[in-house]
C-alpha positions as CSV (number, residue, x, y, z in Angstrom):
1,X,-11.8,0.3,-20.5
2,X,-12.6,3.0,-23.0
3,X,-13.1,6.5,-21.6
4,X,-15.0,9.2,-23.5
5,X,-12.8,12.4,-23.5
6,X,-14.2,14.8,-26.1
7,X,-17.1,15.6,-28.5
8,X,-17.0,17.9,-31.5
9,X,-20.2,19.2,-33.1
10,X,-20.1,21.2,-36.4
11,X,-23.3,22.6,-37.9
12,X,-25.5,20.5,-35.6
13,X,-28.6,22.6,-34.9
14,X,-27.5,25.4,-32.5
15,X,-23.8,24.2,-32.4
16,X,-21.8,25.8,-35.2
17,X,-18.3,24.6,-34.2
18,X,-17.9,23.4,-30.6
19,X,-15.4,21.0,-29.0
20,X,-16.4,20.0,-25.5
21,X,-14.1,18.2,-23.1
22,X,-15.4,15.3,-21.0
23,X,-13.8,14.4,-17.7
24,X,-15.5,11.6,-15.8
25,X,-19.2,11.8,-15.0
26,X,-21.1,14.5,-16.9
27,X,-24.2,16.4,-15.8
28,X,-26.2,18.1,-18.6
29,X,-28.3,21.0,-17.3
30,X,-30.1,23.9,-18.7
31,X,-33.5,25.5,-19.4
32,X,-35.9,24.2,-22.0
33,X,-34.7,24.8,-25.6
34,X,-31.0,25.3,-24.7
35,X,-29.8,22.2,-26.5
36,X,-29.7,19.4,-24.0
37,X,-31.6,17.0,-26.2
38,X,-29.7,18.1,-29.3
39,X,-26.4,17.2,-27.5
40,X,-27.8,13.8,-26.4
41,X,-29.2,13.0,-29.9
42,X,-25.7,13.6,-31.4
43,X,-24.2,11.0,-29.2
44,X,-27.0,8.5,-29.8
45,X,-26.8,9.0,-33.6
46,X,-23.1,8.0,-33.7
47,X,-23.2,5.1,-31.2
48,X,-26.3,3.5,-32.8
49,X,-24.9,3.7,-36.3
50,X,-27.2,6.5,-37.5
51,X,-30.5,5.6,-35.9
52,X,-33.0,8.6,-36.0
53,X,-36.0,7.1,-34.3
54,X,-34.5,7.9,-30.9
55,X,-34.2,11.7,-31.6
56,X,-35.6,13.9,-28.8
57,X,-36.5,10.7,-26.7
58,X,-34.3,12.1,-23.9
59,X,-36.9,14.8,-23.3
60,X,-39.9,12.4,-23.4
61,X,-41.3,14.2,-26.4
62,X,-42.6,12.6,-29.6
63,X,-40.0,12.6,-32.3
64,X,-40.3,15.3,-35.0
65,X,-36.6,15.8,-35.7
66,X,-34.4,14.4,-38.6
67,X,-30.7,14.6,-39.5
68,X,-31.5,17.2,-42.1
69,X,-33.4,19.5,-39.7
70,X,-30.5,19.2,-37.2
71,X,-28.0,20.1,-39.9
72,X,-30.0,23.1,-41.2
73,X,-31.0,24.2,-37.6
74,X,-34.8,24.2,-37.9
75,X,-36.2,27.1,-35.8
76,X,-39.9,27.0,-36.7
77,X,-40.0,30.8,-36.9
78,X,-42.1,32.3,-39.6
79,X,-40.0,33.8,-42.4
80,X,-36.8,32.2,-41.1
81,X,-37.5,28.5,-40.5
82,X,-33.8,27.5,-40.7
83,X,-30.5,28.8,-39.3
84,X,-28.5,27.4,-42.4
85,X,-29.9,27.5,-46.0
86,X,-26.7,26.7,-47.9
87,X,-27.1,24.7,-51.1
88,X,-24.1,22.6,-50.0
89,X,-23.9,21.9,-46.3
90,X,-21.4,19.9,-44.2
91,X,-22.0,18.7,-40.5
92,X,-19.7,16.7,-38.2
93,X,-20.2,14.7,-35.1
94,X,-17.0,13.2,-33.6
95,X,-16.4,11.4,-30.3
96,X,-12.9,11.0,-28.9
97,X,-12.1,8.1,-26.6
98,X,-9.1,6.9,-24.6
99,X,-8.2,3.2,-24.4
100,X,-6.7,2.6,-21.0
101,X,-5.5,-0.8,-21.9
102,X,-3.7,0.2,-25.1
103,X,-2.8,3.6,-23.7
104,X,-3.9,5.4,-26.9
105,X,-6.7,7.7,-28.2
106,X,-9.2,7.0,-31.1
107,X,-12.1,8.8,-32.7
108,X,-15.6,7.6,-33.8
109,X,-17.4,10.0,-36.0
110,X,-19.7,10.8,-39.0
111,X,-19.5,13.3,-41.8
112,X,-22.9,14.5,-43.0
113,X,-23.2,16.2,-46.4
114,X,-26.3,17.7,-48.2
115,X,-25.4,18.4,-51.8
116,X,-26.9,21.0,-54.1
117,X,-30.3,19.8,-55.5
118,X,-30.8,17.2,-52.8
119,X,-32.7,17.4,-49.5
120,X,-31.2,14.1,-48.0
121,X,-27.9,14.0,-46.1
122,X,-25.2,11.6,-47.2
123,X,-23.7,9.8,-44.2
124,X,-20.1,8.6,-43.9
125,X,-19.2,6.9,-40.6
126,X,-15.4,6.6,-39.9
127,X,-12.8,5.5,-37.3
128,X,-9.5,7.3,-36.6
129,X,-7.2,4.9,-34.7
130,X,-4.4,6.4,-32.6
131,X,-5.6,9.9,-33.3
132,X,-7.1,12.7,-31.3
133,X,-9.7,15.4,-32.2
134,X,-7.8,18.0,-34.2
135,X,-9.3,21.2,-35.7
136,X,-7.5,20.7,-39.0
137,X,-9.4,17.5,-39.7
138,X,-12.7,19.4,-39.8
139,X,-12.0,23.1,-40.6
140,X,-9.9,24.8,-43.3
141,X,-10.1,28.6,-42.7
142,X,-13.8,29.5,-43.0
143,X,-14.7,26.3,-44.8
144,X,-15.8,23.0,-43.2
145,X,-14.3,19.8,-44.8
146,X,-16.4,17.1,-46.5
147,X,-15.4,13.5,-46.4
148,X,-13.2,13.7,-49.5
149,X,-11.2,16.8,-48.2
150,X,-11.0,15.1,-44.8
151,X,-9.4,12.0,-46.3
152,X,-6.8,14.1,-48.0
153,X,-5.8,15.6,-44.6
154,X,-5.9,12.5,-42.5
155,X,-4.8,10.0,-45.1
156,X,-5.1,6.2,-44.8
157,X,-5.7,6.4,-41.0
158,X,-9.4,7.4,-41.8
159,X,-11.1,4.0,-41.9
160,X,-14.8,3.8,-43.1
161,X,-17.1,1.8,-40.8
162,X,-19.3,0.4,-43.5
163,X,-21.9,1.2,-46.2
164,X,-25.1,0.1,-44.3
165,X,-26.3,0.3,-40.7
166,X,-25.6,-3.4,-39.9
167,X,-22.0,-3.1,-41.0
168,X,-21.6,0.2,-39.1
169,X,-23.0,-1.2,-35.9
170,X,-20.9,-4.3,-36.1
171,X,-17.7,-2.1,-36.5
172,X,-18.7,0.1,-33.5
173,X,-19.3,-3.1,-31.4
174,X,-15.9,-4.3,-32.3
175,X,-14.1,-1.0,-31.6
176,X,-15.9,-0.4,-28.3
177,X,-15.6,-4.2,-27.4
178,X,-19.4,-4.5,-26.7
179,X,-20.3,-8.2,-26.3
180,X,-24.1,-7.9,-26.7
181,X,-24.8,-7.9,-30.4
182,X,-28.6,-8.0,-29.9
183,X,-31.0,-5.1,-30.1
184,X,-31.0,-4.7,-26.3
185,X,-28.0,-2.4,-26.5
186,X,-29.8,0.0,-28.9
187,X,-32.9,0.0,-26.7
188,X,-30.9,0.5,-23.5
189,X,-28.6,3.3,-24.7
190,X,-31.3,6.0,-25.2
191,X,-32.9,5.1,-21.9
192,X,-29.5,5.5,-20.2
193,X,-29.1,8.9,-21.7
194,X,-32.7,10.1,-21.3
195,X,-33.9,12.8,-18.9
196,X,-37.2,11.2,-18.3
197,X,-37.7,8.8,-15.3
198,X,-38.2,5.0,-15.7
199,X,-41.8,4.3,-14.9
200,X,-41.9,0.5,-14.9
201,X,-38.8,-0.6,-13.0
202,X,-39.7,-4.3,-13.1
203,X,-40.0,-4.3,-16.9
204,X,-36.7,-2.4,-17.2
205,X,-34.9,-4.8,-14.9
206,X,-36.3,-7.9,-16.7
207,X,-35.7,-6.5,-20.2
208,X,-32.3,-5.0,-19.8
209,X,-30.5,-6.2,-16.7
210,X,-31.6,-9.8,-16.2
211,X,-30.0,-12.5,-18.5
212,X,-32.1,-13.8,-21.4
213,X,-32.1,-17.4,-20.0
214,X,-33.9,-18.3,-16.9
215,X,-31.7,-18.7,-13.9
216,X,-31.3,-22.0,-12.1
217,X,-31.7,-20.9,-8.5
218,X,-30.8,-24.3,-7.0
219,X,-27.7,-24.6,-9.1
220,X,-26.7,-21.0,-8.1
221,X,-27.2,-21.9,-4.4
222,X,-25.1,-25.1,-4.7
223,X,-22.4,-23.1,-6.5
224,X,-22.4,-20.4,-3.8
225,X,-22.2,-23.1,-1.1
226,X,-19.3,-24.8,-2.9
227,X,-17.6,-21.5,-3.3
228,X,-18.0,-20.8,0.4
229,X,-16.5,-24.2,1.3
230,X,-13.6,-23.6,-1.0
231,X,-13.1,-20.1,0.3
232,X,-13.1,-21.4,3.9
233,X,-10.7,-24.2,3.1
234,X,-8.4,-21.7,1.3
235,X,-8.5,-19.3,4.3
236,X,-7.6,-22.2,6.5
237,X,-4.7,-23.2,4.3
238,X,-3.5,-19.6,4.1
239,X,-3.5,-19.4,7.9
240,X,-1.5,-22.6,8.1
241,X,0.9,-21.3,5.5
242,X,1.3,-18.1,7.4
243,X,2.0,-20.0,10.7
244,X,4.5,-22.2,8.9
245,X,6.2,-19.2,7.4
246,X,6.4,-17.7,11.0
247,X,7.9,-21.0,12.2
248,X,10.5,-21.0,9.4
249,X,11.4,-17.4,10.1
250,X,11.8,-18.1,13.9
251,X,14.0,-21.1,13.0
252,X,16.1,-19.0,10.8
253,X,16.4,-16.3,13.5
254,X,17.2,-19.0,16.1
255,X,20.0,-20.5,14.0
256,X,21.3,-17.0,13.4
257,X,21.3,-16.2,17.1
258,X,22.9,-19.6,17.8
259,X,25.7,-18.8,15.4
260,X,26.1,-15.4,17.0
261,X,26.2,-17.0,20.4
262,X,29.0,-19.3,19.2
263,X,31.1,-16.4,18.0
264,X,30.5,-14.6,21.4
265,X,31.7,-17.7,23.3
266,X,34.9,-17.8,21.1
267,X,35.3,-14.1,21.8
268,X,34.8,-14.7,25.6
269,X,37.3,-17.6,25.6
270,X,39.8,-15.4,23.7
271,X,39.5,-12.6,26.4
272,X,39.9,-15.2,29.2
273,X,42.9,-16.8,27.7
274,X,44.6,-13.4,27.0
275,X,44.2,-12.7,30.7
276,X,45.4,-16.2,31.7
277,X,48.5,-15.8,29.6
278,X,49.3,-12.6,31.5
279,X,48.7,-14.2,34.9
280,X,51.0,-17.2,33.9
281,X,53.8,-14.8,32.9
282,X,53.3,-13.0,36.3
283,X,53.3,-16.3,38.2
284,X,56.4,-17.5,36.4
285,X,58.2,-14.3,37.3
286,X,57.2,-14.8,40.9
287,X,58.4,-18.4,40.9
288,X,61.8,-17.2,39.5
289,X,62.1,-14.6,42.2
290,X,61.1,-17.0,44.9
291,X,63.7,-19.6,43.7
292,X,66.3,-16.8,43.7
293,X,65.4,-15.9,47.3
294,X,65.6,-19.6,48.2
295,X,69.1,-19.9,46.9
296,X,70.1,-16.8,48.9
297,X,68.5,-18.3,52.0
298,X,70.4,-21.5,51.5
299,X,73.6,-19.6,51.2
300,X,72.8,-17.7,54.4
301,X,72.1,-21.0,56.2
302,X,75.6,-22.3,55.1
303,X,77.1,-19.2,56.5
304,X,75.2,-19.6,59.7
305,X,76.3,-23.2,60.0
306,X,79.9,-22.1,59.6
307,X,79.3,-19.4,62.3
308,X,77.8,-22.1,64.5
309,X,80.9,-24.3,64.1
310,X,83.1,-21.3,65.0
311,X,81.0,-20.6,68.1
312,X,81.2,-24.3,69.1
313,X,85.0,-24.1,68.6
314,X,85.0,-21.1,70.8
315,X,83.1,-22.9,73.5
316,X,85.5,-25.7,73.4
317,X,88.3,-23.1,73.8
318,X,86.4,-21.7,76.8
319,X,86.2,-25.1,78.3
320,X,90.0,-25.2,77.8
321,X,90.6,-22.1,79.9
322,X,89.3,-19.0,78.1
323,X,88.0,-16.3,80.3
324,X,84.3,-16.0,81.4
325,X,83.8,-12.8,79.5
326,X,84.7,-14.4,76.3
327,X,82.3,-17.3,77.1
328,X,79.4,-15.0,77.8
329,X,80.1,-13.2,74.5
330,X,80.1,-16.5,72.6
331,X,76.8,-17.5,74.1
332,X,75.2,-14.3,73.0
333,X,76.5,-14.8,69.5
334,X,75.2,-18.3,69.5
335,X,71.7,-17.2,70.5
336,X,71.7,-14.6,67.7
337,X,72.8,-17.2,65.3
338,X,70.1,-19.7,66.3
339,X,67.4,-16.9,66.0
340,X,68.7,-16.1,62.5
341,X,68.6,-19.8,61.6
342,X,65.0,-20.2,62.8
343,X,64.0,-17.1,60.8
344,X,65.8,-18.4,57.7
345,X,64.1,-21.8,58.1
346,X,60.7,-20.1,58.4
347,X,61.3,-18.1,55.2
348,X,62.3,-21.3,53.4
349,X,59.1,-23.0,54.5
350,X,57.0,-20.1,53.3
351,X,58.8,-20.0,50.0
352,X,58.3,-23.8,49.5
353,X,54.6,-23.4,50.2
354,X,54.2,-20.7,47.6
355,X,56.2,-22.8,45.1
356,X,53.8,-25.7,45.7
357,X,50.8,-23.5,45.2
358,X,52.3,-22.1,41.9
359,X,52.9,-25.7,40.7
360,X,49.3,-26.6,41.4
361,X,48.1,-23.5,39.5
362,X,50.5,-24.2,36.6
363,X,48.9,-27.7,36.2
364,X,45.4,-26.1,36.2
365,X,46.2,-23.5,33.6
366,X,48.3,-25.8,31.4
367,X,45.3,-26.4,29.0
368,X,44.8,-22.7,28.7
369,X,48.5,-22.3,28.0
370,X,48.1,-24.7,25.1
371,X,45.0,-22.9,23.8
372,X,46.9,-19.6,24.1
373,X,49.7,-21.1,22.0
374,X,47.0,-22.1,19.5
375,X,45.6,-18.6,19.4
376,X,49.1,-17.3,18.8
377,X,49.0,-19.1,15.5
378,X,49.1,-16.9,12.4
379,X,45.4,-17.5,11.8
380,X,44.8,-15.6,15.1
381,X,44.7,-12.3,13.2
382,X,41.8,-13.6,11.1
383,X,40.1,-14.8,14.2
384,X,40.3,-11.3,15.7
385,X,39.0,-9.8,12.5
386,X,36.0,-12.2,12.5
387,X,35.3,-11.3,16.2
388,X,35.3,-7.6,15.4
389,X,33.0,-8.2,12.4
390,X,30.7,-10.2,14.7
391,X,30.7,-7.3,17.2
392,X,29.6,-4.9,14.4
393,X,26.9,-7.3,13.3
394,X,25.7,-7.6,16.9
395,X,25.6,-3.9,17.3
396,X,23.6,-3.5,14.1
397,X,21.3,-6.3,15.2
398,X,20.5,-4.5,18.5
399,X,19.8,-1.3,16.6
400,X,17.6,-3.2,14.2
401,X,15.6,-4.8,17.0
402,X,15.0,-1.4,18.6
403,X,13.8,0.0,15.2
404,X,11.6,-3.1,14.7
405,X,10.1,-2.5,18.1
406,X,9.2,1.1,17.2
407,X,7.9,0.0,13.8
408,X,5.8,-2.8,15.4
409,X,4.2,-0.2,17.7
410,X,3.4,2.0,14.7
411,X,2.2,-1.0,12.6
412,X,-0.1,-2.1,15.4
413,X,-1.8,1.3,15.5
414,X,-2.2,1.3,11.7
415,X,-3.6,-2.2,11.7
416,X,-6.0,-1.2,14.4
417,X,-7.3,1.6,12.3
418,X,-7.5,-0.7,9.2
419,X,-9.5,-3.2,11.3
420,X,-12.0,-0.5,12.2
421,X,-12.3,0.5,8.6
422,X,-12.8,-3.1,7.5
423,X,-15.4,-3.6,10.2
424,X,-17.3,-0.6,8.9
425,X,-17.0,-2.0,5.3
426,X,-18.3,-5.4,6.5
427,X,-21.4,-3.7,8.1
428,X,-22.0,-1.9,4.8
429,X,-21.6,-5.1,2.8
430,X,-24.2,-6.9,5.0
431,X,-26.6,-4.2,4.0
432,X,-25.9,-4.8,0.3
433,X,-23.7,-1.7,-0.2
434,X,-20.8,-3.0,-2.2
435,X,-18.9,0.3,-2.8
436,X,-19.7,4.0,-2.5
437,X,-18.9,6.4,-5.2
438,X,-15.6,8.2,-4.3
439,X,-17.4,11.5,-4.2
440,X,-19.7,10.2,-1.5
441,X,-16.8,9.1,0.7
442,X,-15.0,12.3,0.0
443,X,-17.9,14.5,1.1
444,X,-18.4,12.4,4.3
445,X,-14.7,12.9,5.2
446,X,-14.9,16.7,4.5
447,X,-18.0,17.2,6.7
448,X,-16.5,15.2,9.6
449,X,-13.1,16.9,9.3
450,X,-14.5,20.5,9.2
451,X,-17.0,19.8,12.1
452,X,-14.2,18.3,14.3
453,X,-11.8,21.3,13.5
454,X,-14.5,23.8,14.4
455,X,-16.4,22.2,17.4
456,X,-13.8,19.5,18.5
457,X,-16.6,16.9,18.4
458,X,-17.9,14.2,16.0
459,X,-20.8,14.5,13.6
460,X,-23.1,11.7,12.4
461,X,-23.0,11.6,8.6
462,X,-24.6,8.5,7.1
463,X,-25.6,7.5,3.5
464,X,-29.4,7.2,3.3
465,X,-29.2,3.5,2.2
466,X,-27.7,2.5,5.5
467,X,-30.7,3.8,7.4
468,X,-33.2,1.6,5.4
469,X,-33.9,-1.8,6.9
470,X,-35.5,-4.0,4.4
471,X,-37.2,-7.0,6.2
472,X,-38.3,-8.7,3.0
473,X,-35.3,-9.1,0.6
474,X,-37.6,-9.6,-2.4
475,X,-38.3,-5.9,-2.4
476,X,-34.7,-4.8,-2.2
477,X,-34.1,-4.5,-6.0
478,X,-37.3,-2.6,-6.5
479,X,-36.6,-0.2,-3.7
480,X,-33.0,0.4,-4.8
481,X,-34.1,0.8,-8.4
482,X,-36.8,3.3,-7.4
483,X,-34.3,5.4,-5.3
484,X,-31.5,5.2,-7.9
485,X,-28.4,7.1,-6.9
486,X,-30.5,9.1,-4.4
487,X,-29.9,6.2,-2.0
488,X,-26.4,7.4,-1.5
489,X,-27.5,10.9,-0.4
490,X,-26.0,11.8,3.0
491,X,-28.3,12.0,6.0
492,X,-27.5,14.5,8.8
493,X,-29.4,15.6,11.8
494,X,-31.6,18.7,11.4
495,X,-29.4,20.8,13.7
496,X,-26.3,20.0,11.6
497,X,-27.9,20.4,8.2
498,X,-26.9,24.0,7.6
499,X,-23.3,23.3,8.6
500,X,-23.1,20.3,6.2
501,X,-24.6,22.4,3.3
502,X,-22.0,25.1,3.9
503,X,-19.2,22.5,3.6
504,X,-20.8,21.1,0.5
505,X,-21.0,24.6,-1.1
506,X,-17.4,25.5,-0.2
507,X,-15.8,22.3,-1.6
508,X,-18.1,21.0,-4.3
509,X,-16.1,22.5,-7.2
510,X,-12.6,21.9,-5.7
511,X,-13.3,18.1,-5.0
512,X,-15.9,17.5,-7.8
513,X,-18.7,16.3,-5.4
514,X,-21.7,18.1,-6.9
515,X,-23.4,14.8,-7.7
516,X,-23.9,14.0,-4.0
517,X,-27.1,15.2,-2.2
518,X,-27.6,16.0,1.6
519,X,-30.9,15.0,3.3
520,X,-32.4,17.1,6.2
521,X,-34.9,14.9,8.1
522,X,-36.8,15.4,11.3
523,X,-37.1,11.7,11.9
524,X,-33.4,11.0,11.7
525,X,-32.9,10.2,15.4
526,X,-35.7,7.6,15.3
527,X,-34.3,5.9,12.2
528,X,-30.8,5.8,13.7
529,X,-32.1,4.3,16.9
530,X,-33.9,1.6,14.9
531,X,-30.7,1.0,13.0
532,X,-28.6,0.7,16.2
533,X,-31.1,-1.8,17.7
């Protein structure tokens, strides 16, 4: 896309040496006779390759101007009919553009010269590629440069566009990448730049906007139907692809979690076996202590058996004539010996029972003992390292899930707002409004924001085109053409009109929204009710 960025006018009627910057849309305003048509005619003269018959057409006045009268600055005053009476006179019209695709500037311009002894201007149209408007190309001190002096300053980068109008127009079409080589471009350009209204909208649409060939309505309908079917099929396939991607993602997450679960089971087994190994050592120590006690008990039993034999021997001696006192003493000792024996046997039985239980437990934990021996292998250190890494991954995974949950909540709110915006755009599109100018949307947002900040309530601000219900679509183009850009003016209720105008006045320069209008209507409520129905 080529964007117009500057225009330079030298000795062009009331413009002596002016460079005007252009930024986006331009509004030319002023009282009669201040140079609006002069400014427009300069643009038309360059872009049409030197066509004069469109001069002053912007003001809807019959043409009486020529290149020569513009150069000399015809005033019509008696005694001083011209601003400039030099025998040699130079004028410049230069337009600077920026090519957004190539990221570079270029200039289209014309050098006009009236030589001494001649009343006709010599025209030289040129192209400066990869150059910007620079003062040195046109002025040297107090003198304005002609085409020959300009060539010396610029050099080979100054490229002539041709020697006749057909060649010049062809070059301009090529530089500006205009596809239409017919005369419709030259008829449409002055109308687009004119101040006067378009009286016959139908003729304008048929002559300049409709294609030259007749449209095949049936073929267009079939094409649209086919397109809708393809679009529906594409949307269906995209939904399937999205669902499939979700399934693949879930499968990947499942496998990842399954692998993590395996590592966790290994880690759990490791902890259990470490504990089992400690229990086994403890039980082995208890078995060793019980066996030691058993040996001591056996030794005590032998001693008691010997004591018993001694007591029996004593009894036999009593029978052989020992005194009764010695017999009674021996009986008491025998009773104590039998009591100690019974206690020893009870201890031995309890010890044997514990040993049996330990043997049974040893058989049960024998597989874990083997696994513990395996874990004691040199690779066990790597296993522990992997388990620790797994724990870190699990901790990070938990943190990630928490963050994702928060992000999902935020994402849901954003998507809900996006859905509301898309729904509003859909309603606009159904009314034939494809896209608002950014300044329209900006002014709507400013009015709503200021009203809510001041009154803590909402205000209805609606483009006028959304309030128009066209029952017969055949009249849509005519109505939209008649309204022009006014159909995007903002409609507000009468009680809010002054507030909206204050917002507009406060922000119009800061946000460049001066091209948007605000409508104050007494029938707004009725129109809105009809729209809502």
